[in-house]
N, C-alpha and C positions, 0 to 999 in steps of 0.2 A: 916599585920595584928598583935597587938600585941593579946599576949595568957591572955587574962584577961578577966573576967565576965562582965566590960564594952563596948567591943565592939561589935556592933550590925548591925546585915548584913540585907540587904533586897532583896529576892530573885523573880525573875520574868520571870519565864518560857513560850515559848511558849504553846499554848493549844492544844499540840499534845503527845500522852503517850511517843511517842520516846524522848520528850522532858521533859514532867514532871516528870517522874521517874528518869531520871540522876540528875536532880536538885533538887530532893527529896532528892535523896541518898547522893548527896553532902551535902545539909543541916542537915542530920542525922551525916556524917563523921566531917562537922564542930564541931558541938555541942558536938559529940563524943571526939575528939582529941584537939579539941582547947576550948573547954567551950565556943564557941562563941553563943550570942544569935542571933536566925535566926528568921525573920518574913518571912515567903512562901505566896508568894501573887498568887492566882487562884480563879476560879469560883466555885461556891457550890459544883454540879455535880463532876467536876473533883476532888476536895478535897476529896470527898466521895468515889473516886474509886481508891485514894491512901492506901496503907498500912497504919495501925497506929504508930505514933511516940511512940517509945520503952518509957515504964513509967519512967523508970529513964530520959528521956531528955525533957519531956513535959514541964518544966521550961525554956526549952532553946529554943526549937525549936514550933514557934505559927504559926498556919495556919490560914490565912486571906481568908477571904470568901468575894470576892466581886461579886455581881450579874453580868453577862454577859449580856451588855447592848442590848436592841432591836432598830435594824433599821428601820427607818421610813417606809419602804416598808416591810413589815411583812412577805410577801409572798415568800421572799428571801430565808431566813433559815428555816428550819423545826424549829418546837416550841420545844424549851429545848434542843437545837444544843450548846454545850458549848466545844465541842474538836472536830479535824478533823474525827476522826471515827463514828463523827454523820451524816457527810456528804458527800455528792459524791466529786470526783475531781472538777468538775465544780463548785461547793459552798463554795469551801474553799476561794475563793476572797471575800465571803460574810462574810465567818468567822471571816476572817482578818480586816474587817471594821467594824464589831463588836467589835474586841477585840480591836481594835485602839481607840473605845470610851472610854476606860478604863483609858485614861490617867488621867482626872479629878478625879474620883474617887482615884485612886492610889497617887496624888497629894495631894487629902485629907487626905488621911490615913498618907503619908510620913511628913504633916504639924503637926501630932499631937503628937511626940515624936522625939528625936535625932536620926541619924542614920550615922553609920560611912562609910559604905559602901554600894553599890547595884550592885549585880551580876545580868545580865542582857541576855538575850537572842540575837537572831539575829533580831526578829520580833520589838521589842519596840524602834524603831527610836527616838520616841519622850519622850524617858527617860533622853534625853540630856537634856531636857530644864527644867525637873525639878530636874535635878542633880546641873543643875548650880542654879537655885534658893535655892538651900539649902545648895551649898558648898558641895555636896557629891562625891567623886570618884567612877568610874563606871568601873568594872572589865567584860570582853566579856567572859561568858562560852561557848565553841563551844562542843557540844554535839558528834562532828563528830572526826575523826582522825585529827592529826596535817598537813596530807599528803593532805586529801579533805579541809581542812583548808586554807592551804596553796595554793592550786591550785586555789581553788574559789575567794580567794582574788588577787592571781597573774593576773588572768582573766581579772577583773576588771580594774587593772592597764595597760593592753595591747593596751587599746584605743579602736576604731572601729575594729571589724573583715572586711574581705575583702567582705564579703557576704553582709555586712552592705550597701556597698556602689552600689550593683545592685538590693537589695529587696527594694519593698515600704517603705519609711519611717514610722518609728514606734515610736511616741512621748512619751518616756519615762518620769514619773513623778520623780521631782528631791527631793528624800528624803534625809533626813540628813544623813551622813555616821554613818554606827554603828562600827567603827572601830575608827574614828579620836578622839574622847573623851573618848577613854578607857584608863585606863591607866595602863591594863594588859589584855594579852589574857590567860584564863584557857582551856585545853583541855583534854577530856577525853579519855586518854590514858597513855602509859607509855613509858618509856628509850627501856625498851626490845624489844618492839615492831614498835614503831615511830620514833628510836633516830637520823637517818639523818634530817628525816622531821620537827621534833621541831627543830633542830639549822636552817633549811632554814625557816622555818615560822619565826622565828626571825629576819632573816636578811631579811624577805619582810615588816614584818611590822613595825620595829626597834621599837618592846615594849617586854619587859617581858613575857615569854610564859612559864606557867607552866603546867608540866603532872600532873592529880591529881590521874591517877590511872584509871582503868576499873571500879571503885566503884560497885561494885558486890553486887546484893541484897543477903539477906541470904538465904540458902537451904528453899525451901518453904514444906508445908505441904498441902499433900492432902484431909487432913480430912475439909479443907476449901470449898469443892463442896460436902460434901456429899449430900446436897438436891439436886443435878443435876444428874438426874440417867444417861442421855446420856454422861455424863464425866463420871461419875464412871466406865460405861461401859468400857471406853478406858482402863483405869488403871487394872482394873478386868482382861482384854486380856492381856495387857503388863505383868500383875504380872505371867501369865503363859507363859512369853516365857523366854528363854535364855539370861543370861548376854550377852550383847553388839552386840544383834545378829539382833536388830531390826534399820532401816532407818527410820529417824523424816524427815517429809515433811512440811515445812508452809513459808508462805510468809507475817505474819505479817497479822495487820487490816487492813491497808491501801491498802497496793499492791496487784492488782488482776489482774491475768494474763488474758491473751484474749484467748476464745475459742479454736485460735487454740495453742495458747503456751500449755492450758491445754492437750488438744490433743498430743502434742508431748511429753511432760512430763510423760503422763500417758502411752503411749506406751514404750516409754525408761524405766520407770520403770517395766513393764509387762516384757520387754527383759530381764531386769538385773535378773530377779527371785528372787528379796531379797524380805525379810520380811520389812513391812514398817507399818508406820499409818502417815496419810495424813489428817492434817487440812487444808481444802479447805472452803476458803470465800465464801459467797453467791456470786453467779456470775453478772457480770454487762449486760451482756444480756438474753433477753428474759425474761419471767417469772419463777420467783424460783419455783414455784408451780407445772409446765409444765415441765420445761428443766431440766434434768439429767446433770450437767457440765460434768459427765465422758463421753468418749467415749463407744458406745452400746456394749454393754456385757462386758466390763471389771471387772464389779462387782462381776460379776459370774465367770470371768477365773481366778480370783485372790484372790476368797472367803477365799481361804484357807491360803493366804500367808500376807494379811495385812486388814485394818481399813481406812476406809476412811471417815471421820468425817465432815459434811458439817456445816459452822456456826464457833462460837466462842468457843474456848477451852483454858486452860491455858497453854501455851507453854512453860513458862520455869518448871511448875511442871512435864512437862511430859519430857523435855528434862533431868531433875534431875533422873529420874527413870534408875534402872542398865541395863535394856535390850536395852537402846537405844544405838546405838555404832556410829552412823553418821548423820548428819546432811545435808537435800540440803534445805537450806534458801535463801531471796532474797539478802541478803548480807549488809542489813541493820546494822550498829554499834551493836544498841543492840542487836540484835538478834545474831550477831556473838560472841558477849561479852559471854551471856548465855551458846551458845554452848562451846566455849572454858572455860568456867567454869568447865565444868563436861568432858572435855577431849577429846573433839569428834572433829574428822576433819570435816572441812566444807567444801562442796561443793557450788558453788557460781554459782547464775544467777543475772545479774548486770543490776539495774536502778540506777539514781541518782548518791548521792555521792559514789557508791558500786563498782564501778571500781578501785577506788583508794584504798577501803578495800580490794578485792580482791588482788591486787599488794603487799600490804602490808604483806598480809597472805602468799602469795605464795612465796614471799621473803623469809619467815620465816619457811617455810616448815609445816605451818598449813594449807593451805587450797588447794582446787583444784577446776582449771577453769573448766565450761563447754564449749567447743569448739562451737564458734561461726562463722559466717559468716563476713569476716571483712567489706563488704559493707553494708549491710543492719540489724547487730548485731543478726540475727536471729539464734537460735537452732535447731537441730535435735533430735528426737528419739535416732538415733544412739549415738549422741553426749551425751545425757542424760546417756544413759546405759552405756558408756564407763567409765563417769567418776563417776557413782555412783558404778557401781562393783570397782574401780580401788579404789574409796574412803574407801569401808568397807573392802577391803581386806589390805590397808596400813593400817586404824586404827587398825586393828585387830593386825597387827607386832608392832605398837606402843605400843600398850594395852598387 
């Protein structure tokens, strides 16, 4: 991209916070450092959920609101659902179906003025047709590490896995490639963390691969939540604790552990004797009003050790508090980068791409893995206790 005010980039993130925020941070970085004009396209509700564009960059970054299309069967999605956090895992497929209907509105937007580049996510397979119509090159922005990106791409190049030969035939839809028409790949990582994997990814795709850094958000302010008494009570409690003494536990807004996993984490936490703050999302099992997701009696036994908050809480703001000394997170790259931003040693429970993240962090001495059963991937309270204790002790030595 040329470093002048004439360059105009269109950005299209998938409708999930783990994608929206890294794309938004990249948009701000392009405008601030390169003087690039950016049109950031998402739906109205998701745009409102983002932080505001800095006043000195509003002439460069335009937030474009396109209404989320409605499916023919309106019962498939909850009303006003515009992001993955608004739906259950079973409904994600319908959110993707609604998102795909943005193709025509996006094309209409692109027709109104000249654009030089498109930076797209994994989900917009249809952006290829639009880019070809207007002769605009595409860059694929992977919000994952080069390690996770490379392995996921390599897996698609291996052909049929052995189990496919014995399992019932599953007819896959033939979507256009999300990589074939990209001029380059951008990864949310850096050579200090992801060096050999960046080189490996380049060899796999035979395209330029650019690490753009972790693109961390500015340090937050708890004043933003002054009207939420339940959240403010968390910070009041944290203010009373010693620096680096509290373990943060959180699994993001979309990763919800099963009842059995919550039980093992809770008992492992109790065994560790550590002080903690646990942000636990509303469980998927039973009625929220009737079911306490924690094991019976645990609240009473740990009342002097920590706080369990059921529901949403500002993870980044909590991680920034000086009393936090370590993190038990699900291993999502967004949560990991937020933890590392404040110097925490990270303990990881793996799902999705997070095994790759864990491997990279372990190689760099930044993370500690919870021991798991090699056959079924399960973990135990003793494994949780061992990892937590070591992480806090090791983190104390590092600090």
